[in-house]
C-alpha positions in Angstrom: 69.0 227.2 118.0 72.6 226.3 117.0 74.0 228.5 114.3 75.5 227.6 110.6 78.8 229.2 111.2 81.4 226.7 112.4 82.2 228.0 115.7 81.4 227.1 119.0 77.7 227.7 119.7 77.7 227.7 123.7 75.0 230.0 124.1 72.9 229.2 121.1 71.4 225.5 122.1 68.0 225.6 123.5 67.9 225.2 127.5 68.3 221.6 128.6 67.3 222.2 132.1 65.7 219.0 134.0 67.2 216.8 130.9 69.1 213.9 131.3 71.6 213.3 128.7 73.7 209.8 128.2 76.8 209.8 126.4 79.0 207.0 125.6 83.0 207.6 125.4 82.7 211.1 126.5 85.6 211.5 128.2 87.7 213.0 125.2 87.0 214.4 121.7 83.7 214.9 120.4 82.0 213.2 123.5 83.6 215.2 125.4 82.5 218.4 123.5 78.9 217.1 123.4 78.8 216.5 127.2 80.4 220.0 127.8 77.8 221.9 126.1 74.7 220.0 127.0 76.0 220.3 130.7 76.3 224.2 130.2 73.0 224.2 128.5 71.2 222.7 131.9 71.2 219.0 131.1 72.3 216.3 133.6 75.1 214.4 131.7 76.2 210.9 132.5 79.9 210.0 131.0 79.3 206.4 130.0 83.1 205.6 129.7 85.4 202.3 129.9 88.5 204.5 131.7 86.6 205.5 135.3 89.7 208.0 136.0 89.7 209.6 132.5 86.0 210.1 133.0 86.3 211.6 136.2 88.9 214.1 134.7 86.6 214.7 132.1 83.9 215.2 134.5 85.8 217.7 136.6 86.8 219.5 133.5 83.2 219.9 132.5 82.4 221.4 136.2 85.1 223.7 135.9 83.7 225.5 132.8 80.2 225.7 134.6 80.1 225.3 138.1 76.0 224.5 138.1 76.8 221.9 135.9 75.6 218.5 137.1 77.8 215.5 135.9 77.9 211.8 136.8 80.2 209.2 135.5 79.2 205.4 135.1 81.8 202.6 133.7 80.8 201.1 130.3 83.0 199.1 128.5 81.3 198.4 125.3 83.4 195.3 124.5 82.0 193.5 127.6 78.5 192.6 127.6 78.7 192.0 131.5 79.7 195.8 131.7 77.0 196.9 129.4 74.2 194.9 131.6 75.8 196.4 134.9 76.2 200.0 133.5 72.5 199.6 132.0 71.3 198.5 135.8 73.4 201.5 137.7 72.0 204.1 135.1 68.4 202.9 135.3 68.6 202.7 139.3 69.9 206.6 139.2 67.6 208.1 136.3 64.5 205.8 135.3 63.7 208.7 132.5 66.6 209.6 130.0 66.1 212.0 127.6 69.2 211.4 125.8 71.2 208.3 125.0 74.1 209.5 122.4 76.1 206.3 121.4 79.2 208.0 120.6 82.1 205.7 121.7 83.8 204.1 119.1 87.3 202.1 117.9 89.0 202.4 114.5 91.5 200.4 113.0 92.7 198.4 115.8 95.2 195.5 115.2 92.9 192.0 115.4 91.6 191.4 118.8 88.7 189.8 120.5 86.5 191.3 122.9 85.6 189.9 126.3 82.5 187.8 124.8 84.8 186.6 121.8 83.6 189.2 119.5 85.8 191.5 116.9 86.6 194.3 118.9 85.5 196.8 116.3 82.3 194.8 115.7 81.7 194.4 119.5 82.2 198.0 120.0 80.6 199.9 117.4 77.8 198.0 117.5 76.8 195.4 119.5 77.9 197.3 122.6 75.8 200.0 121.5 72.5 197.8 120.7 72.9 196.0 123.7 73.2 198.9 125.7 70.2 201.0 124.0 68.0 197.7 124.5 68.7 197.7 128.2 67.6 201.3 128.8 65.1 201.7 126.3 62.4 201.6 129.1 63.6 204.6 130.4 63.9 206.2 127.2 60.2 205.3 126.1 58.7 206.8 129.0 60.4 210.2 128.6 58.5 212.5 126.3 60.9 213.9 123.6 63.5 211.4 124.2 66.2 210.6 121.4 68.6 208.0 120.5 71.4 209.5 118.6 73.9 207.0 117.5 77.2 208.0 115.7 78.2 206.8 112.2 80.8 207.8 109.8 81.5 209.2 106.1 83.1 205.8 105.6 80.1 203.8 105.9 79.5 204.3 101.9 82.3 201.6 101.6 80.8 199.3 104.2 79.9 195.9 103.3 77.8 194.0 105.7 79.7 190.7 105.4 76.8 188.3 107.4 78.9 185.0 106.6 81.8 186.4 108.6 80.6 189.4 110.9 83.7 189.0 113.4 86.0 188.8 110.6 87.3 185.2 111.1 88.4 184.6 107.7 89.9 187.7 106.9 90.4 191.1 108.6 91.3 194.4 107.3 91.0 197.2 109.9 89.4 199.6 107.3 86.8 196.8 106.0 85.9 196.5 109.9 85.3 200.0 110.6 83.4 200.4 107.9 81.2 197.8 108.2 80.5 198.6 111.8 79.9 202.2 110.8 77.1 200.9 108.5 75.8 198.7 111.1 74.8 201.9 113.2 73.1 203.2 110.4 71.1 199.7 109.3 70.4 200.1 113.4 68.9 203.5 113.6 66.6 203.3 110.3 65.6 199.8 111.9 65.1 201.2 115.8 63.3 204.1 114.1 61.0 201.7 112.7 60.1 199.7 115.1 59.5 202.4 117.5 56.9 204.1 115.4 55.3 200.4 114.9 55.1 200.1 118.7 53.5 203.3 119.3 56.6 205.0 121.3 57.4 208.7 120.4 61.1 208.1 121.0 63.0 209.4 118.2 66.3 207.5 116.5 68.5 209.4 114.5 72.3 209.3 113.4 75.2 211.6 112.8 78.5 211.8 111.7 80.9 214.6 112.6 82.6 214.3 109.2 86.7 214.0 109.6 87.4 215.4 113.0 91.2 215.1 114.7 90.4 213.2 117.9 92.1 210.2 119.6 89.8 207.8 117.4 93.0 207.8 114.6 95.4 206.5 117.3 95.5 203.3 115.6 96.0 204.9 112.0 99.2 204.5 110.0 101.9 207.3 111.0 101.1 209.4 107.8 97.7 209.6 108.5 98.3 210.9 112.0 101.2 213.3 110.7 98.5 215.1 108.1 96.2 215.4 110.9 98.7 217.0 113.3 97.4 220.8 114.1 100.7 222.4 112.8 99.0 221.1 109.3 96.1 222.7 109.9 96.5 225.3 107.2 97.5 222.6 104.1 94.7 220.3 105.4 91.8 222.6 106.5 89.6 222.3 103.2 88.9 218.1 104.5 89.9 218.2 108.5 88.1 220.0 111.3 88.1 220.4 115.2 86.2 218.0 117.7 84.0 221.2 118.5 83.0 221.8 114.8 82.5 217.8 114.4 80.5 217.9 117.3 77.6 220.2 115.7 76.3 217.6 113.9 75.3 215.3 117.1 74.1 218.1 118.8 71.9 219.0 116.1 70.6 215.7 116.1 70.2 215.6 119.7 68.6 218.9 120.7 67.1 220.6 117.0 63.4 220.8 118.0 62.9 220.6 114.2 64.5 217.0 114.0 62.9 213.6 113.0 63.2 210.2 113.8 65.1 208.4 111.1 67.3 211.5 110.0 70.9 211.6 109.7 73.3 214.4 110.2 76.5 215.6 109.1 79.1 218.2 107.8 77.6 220.1 104.7 80.8 220.8 102.8 82.5 218.6 100.1 81.6 214.9 100.7 80.8 215.6 104.4 84.2 215.9 105.5 83.9 219.5 107.3 81.1 222.1 107.6 78.1 223.1 109.3 76.0 220.7 110.3 72.9 219.9 107.8 70.4 217.2 107.4 72.1 215.1 104.7 71.5 211.4 103.2 73.7 208.4 103.8 74.2 205.4 101.4 71.4 203.6 99.6 72.4 200.2 100.9 72.0 201.8 104.4 68.4 201.5 103.8 67.9 198.0 102.7 65.2 196.8 104.8 66.6 193.0 104.8 70.0 193.8 105.5 68.6 196.0 108.5 66.3 192.9 109.8 68.9 190.7 109.3 71.4 192.5 111.2 68.5 193.3 114.0 68.2 189.4 114.6 71.9 188.6 114.6 72.6 191.3 116.9 69.6 189.9 119.4 71.1 186.5 119.0 74.8 187.8 119.9 74.0 189.8 122.5 70.9 187.8 124.4 69.1 191.6 124.6 66.2 191.9 123.0 63.7 194.7 122.8 60.9 193.6 124.4 59.1 197.0 124.4 59.2 196.6 121.0 57.4 193.3 120.4 54.3 194.0 122.2 52.6 195.9 118.8 52.3 194.2 115.7 54.8 195.1 112.9 54.2 197.8 110.9 55.9 198.1 106.9 58.4 200.5 107.0 58.2 204.0 106.2 60.3 203.8 102.3 63.4 205.8 102.8 63.5 209.7 102.2 66.1 210.3 100.3 65.3 214.0 99.2 66.9 215.6 102.7 67.0 219.2 103.3 70.5 221.0 102.6 70.0 223.9 104.8 72.6 225.2 107.6 71.5 224.6 111.2 69.7 228.0 112.2 69.8 229.5 108.6 
């Protein structure tokens, strides 16, 4: 099992031989770290990325770390529902069984842009694209024993507000607000998916995780001062709140492979405010558990994407279990 110490746990993940892991945005940063470690542990890894050339370079990098690794790339542009559908078809044709779907890709604080389908880019990429992709490949997950969907959120979900009257930020766009809303949406989606899977009688688990504050390309749209403060040269001064992609990946990995992890749980660094530290089971803000918001977001997401989770509609819905706010705080492997 992955230890609590914040070092690279290359030899401590349970064996993944025979399992298939699909990771969005796995050509760099945390996604690449997760993909590399899972591949070295024996999993067949699928890098689902917008830039195929970068994905192929990442695949070559993974193979260089482990010659026996099985790595494949699939083009997935989460800001295009056409691309999402094409990627889902390709994936299902190649892998009728999927053990892990890690919804990792994201954008943060870009200038206002519209996606190929006319949605605000941050909401389209971080939530709608993953909602659609998960729904389209769900059959491959529910038929696979022990399968999990891991969606990557952020500590900034605490500041998120679901603006259901303006989800696409057409009335007002502030990059930080749009990002916080999308990360809150990731959690609302996860908790609702977990309850719907359980109500439909499926054993597939839905969990969420966050990496704390990790130095990745996600900060490329941030103000210059923020990027300067995150530069590796200032690591001694910023050690108390910033960690490496390798450290940030541990929470996602724990949610994905820890045998004790359960559906509906949320993992993140155990340090101050969740900014850094070993991965622990943690809690998200109370408003991320609100059932009316969860259900309304689900309905809006189905309407906007045209993707319905048919395998979850065949059974009568049961009332959701109340959220568990008393999370354990132990380190992974302690």
